N, C-alpha and C positions, 0 to 999 in steps of 0.2 A: 804467144802463151805467156803468162806472168809467170814467175817464180816466186813462190811463197814460202819462207823457212820459218819453221817454227823451232825457237830456241829456250832451253832451259839450262839451270847450272850445270846438270849432269848429262843431259841428254838422255834420260832414261824415262822413267814412268810420267813425269808431267807434261813433258815435250809430245810424248805419243798421245795422252790424252788431249792435249790442246789440239794437235793435229786432226784428231778425229773431229773436234767440234769445227776447226777453220773447213775441213772437207766437207763437212753438213752445210755450212753457209755458202762455200763456192758452189756446191751443187744447187743449192736454193737459188742463187743468185745467177746460175747457168754461166758461170764465168770460166773462161778458158784458162786455166792455171794448173801448174803442178805444184803440189803441196809436200814437202818432205820436213823431218825434224832431225836437229843436232843440238850437241853440248855447246857450252858458251866458248869453250877455248878452239874449239874446232871453228866455230863462226868467224874467229878473227879473220882467216884466210878466204871465207865464202862470199860468194856472190849471190843476193837475190834483189828482187824487185820490191818484195814487202818482206818485213820482218815481223814475227809474232813472239811475244814472250810477256812472261808475268812483269809485274811493273819494277820489281827491284833488278830483274836482267834486263829490262827495257832500258833503264839508265845505262847500263853498262855498255849495251849495244850503241846507244847515243855517244857514249864517251869514247867509242871506237869510230865514231864518224860514219856509222850506219843510218840511213835515212829511211821515211817511209815505214815506221815502226808504230805496230799496234801493241798499245799497253794496257794489259789486262789486270784488274783487281781480284778480279773471280775469272779463273781460268776456264769456267764452264760457260760463261756469259755469252751465248750467242748472238744475242742482240747488239751487245757491245762490239763484238768481233765485225758484224755486218754494218754497224753504223760507222766504224772507224776504217773500214776498207771502202765503204762507199766515198767517205770524206778523201781517202788518199785518191782514190780512182778517179775523182771530179778535180783533184788539185792539179 
């Protein structure tokens, strides 16, 4: 099972909305994955197979040394989530 962590600056509304979009994509793809969300400061010590964040937060995750990051310009863009997820899973 893959662990997917959705991250936003404060860990509240934005990450919850992104989490719902990611869960829809995971369900559509029939992926065995656990999806959760948290704020950026908590993500420092967290482990995940795949990270999902808005573009600005994704840059900060990269600076922390996190890998397999899905960076979203539009946090509701399920097509972009699916495309980037497929790329990571094939990698």
